[in-house]
N, C-alpha and C positions, 0 to 999 in steps of 0.2 A: 342344646349344647352338652357335649359329653362331660361326665363328671370324672375328675382326676382321682386315681386310686393311690397316688404316691404323695409324698410330702413335698409340696411345691411352695411357691411364694404365698405367704399369708397363712400357710398351714405347716406346723412343725410335726415331725414324726413323734408318735406317742411313745412315752417312756414307761408305759405300763406293760410289762412283759408277763411271762408265765409264772414268775415268782412275785408278782406285785409291782408296785412302782419302784423304779430304779433309784439308787443313791450312788454317790461316788464310792462308798465303801463296798457296795454290792458289785459294782462294775469292776473294781480292782480285784475283789475276791474271785470273781469269775475269770478274769484275765490270768490271775495267778494259778488257778486250777488248770487252765489250758496249758500254760507254760510248764507247770510241774509234770503234767502227763506227757506232753509231746514236744517240749522245747520251744525256744523263742521263735523259730521259723514258722511255727504253726499259728502264731498269734496274728490276727488281723481284725480290723473293725467289723468286717462282714462275719467272720467266724464268731467273734465275741457276741455280736448282736444276735446271731442265730442261736447261740447257747442260752442267751437271756430271753429269747422270744420277742425281740424288738428289731426294728429296722436299724441298720448301721448308723443312719443319720441321727438316731435318738441318742447315740453315745457321745456325740460331739459336744454336748453341753457339760459332760463330765470329764472328757479328755479330748480337747479340740484337735489333736493330731496324733499320729502314731508315736512321735517322739514324746508327747505328753503322756501317752499311755505307758511308755517304757519308764518314764520318770515316776509314774504312779506305781509301777512294780517295785522300784527302789524304795519309794515311800511306804508301800505295804510291808516290805521286808523290815525296814527300820521301825515301823509301828509295832510289828510283832516282837522285835527285840525289846522295845520299851515295855510292852505288855508282859513279856517274860520276866523282866527285871521287877516289875511291880508285883507280879504274882509269886515271886521267889521267897516269900516269907520275910522274916525280920532282916532289916538292912543294918550293916555296920554303921557306926556314927561317922558320916562323911566329913564332919568338922574336925575330926582327929586324923593326923597323918596316917596312922595304921589303918583306920577305917576307910580313908580315901583310897589307899592302896588296895584294900580288899575289894572296894567297889570297882576299881579299874579292872581287877581280875574277873569279877563277876560279869562286867559288861563285855569283856572279851569272850568269855565262855558262852554267854547268851548269844552273842553275834555268831559264834562258831556253830552253835546248835541250830539256830535259825537258818544259817547258810546250808547246813547239811540237809535240812528239810526242804530247801528250795534251791538246789544246786544250779539249775538252769538260769536263775536270776543273778547269780554271783558275778558273771562277766559284766553285768550292767553297773556294778559298783565301780568298775574302772571306766567303762566307755561313757556312761552318763555323767559321772563326776568330772571327767576330762572335758566334756563338751558343754556343761551347764554352769554358768557363773554362780558364784556363792550365793548371791542375793536372790537368785531365781530357783534355788533348790527347795524341795518340799519341806514343810515345817518339821516333819519327823526326822529328816536328815539334819536339819539345823539343830534340832534338839540334841541329837547325838554328838554333834560337834561341841555344842555348849556343855553337855554333860562331861566330856573328856577334859575340856579346858577348866571347868569348875573343879573337877576332882584333882587335877594337877595343882591348882591353886590351893586347895584344901590340904594337899600333901606337902605344901611348903615350897613349891616351885615358884620363884619370882616371875613377874610378868616378862622381863627381858629374856628369860630362859624358856618361857612357855612355848613359843612357836617351834623351837628345835625339839623340845620334849614331845610335843603333839605330833610333829612329823615322824619322829622315831617310833612312837607307839602305833600310829596308824599304818606306817610302812610295814611294821612287823605283823600286825593283825591282818591287813589286806593281803600282803605278800604270802603269809602262811595259808590263808584261805585259797588263794589262786594255785599255790603249789599242791596243797593237800587235796584239792578237788579237781586237779587237772585230768583231762581225758587220757587214759592209759590203755584201756581194754580195746583190742582190735576186733575180736570175735567172742562175744559173751557166751556163745554156745559151746565153745571149746572147754574141755575139762583140763587139758594139759596147760600148765601156767605159761610155758613158752609160746605155744600156739595161740593161747588166749590173748596174750599181749602182742602177738604178731612179730616175735623176735626174729623169725626167719626172713623178715623184710629188711632187717638191719644188718649190713655186712659186718661180721665179727672182726675181720681184719682192720676195719676202719674205726670201729667203735667198741673196742673190747671191754672197757670199763662200764659203758652204758649197757651193753648186753649182759654183763655179769650182775650189775646192781639193779636192773630194771624191775625184777620181781619184788625186791625190797622197796624200791621207790614207788611201786604201785600200791603198797599198803599205806593207808592213811596214818599220819603221825598221831592224830587224835588230840584230845584235850590235854593229855599229859605233856606232850611236846610243846603244845601251844603255851601252856602256863609256865613251863620251865623256861622257855625263851623269854616270856614276858617278865618273869621274876628277875632274870638276869639283867634285862633291860632296865627295869625299875630300880635295881640295885645301883645302877650307874646314874640314873636320872634324878632320883629323889634325894633331897638333902637329908643327911644323917642316916641313910640306908647303910646297912652293913655290907 
């Protein structure tokens, strides 16, 4: 009787690859590397397995579907945010209103910096949050939700006002990320700003303001604009803010 070479009934694909035995963290890190280099469309179970030196079937115990793998990328991004905050030195006292405000600012800046490092994952912050119910989101995502709500409470926002404050803060942060990281460059090999952005494709008679301001819109606002908008929002949301 011929011996089977694949993973069939009664035999599971080996999860020992060229970097040793797999773990969920290693799988997600490898997936993140592929997406960072080549974008989301390059990610597949087969491609990921090849990079790790295992059969694609070996990955399904760590991410049972492509959707689960995408959720894992969101998890990896928020895990990195948490690690960045933990490594950011001394924290303001979050039990004091001013300390909680400073913590909200630090969390927004940390999220922005991690998003800049992994821009291809940022669209998943919208698509996966829209499709995954709250209770099924990764723990790293839930911890971020909890962090913001706890900081709002520490800043003196009462529970009845907390949902509106939470929505306002998250809308600003995520909206800022999506606008700041939006695709603008049409031809990266062009030196001329107009041709680089492909402005010749946009009829000037129909879109004069867009044609005029596109080069400025293509420049990222950066942390300064992020925190300026956040401070203005916190001035309205937090009790006793000036």
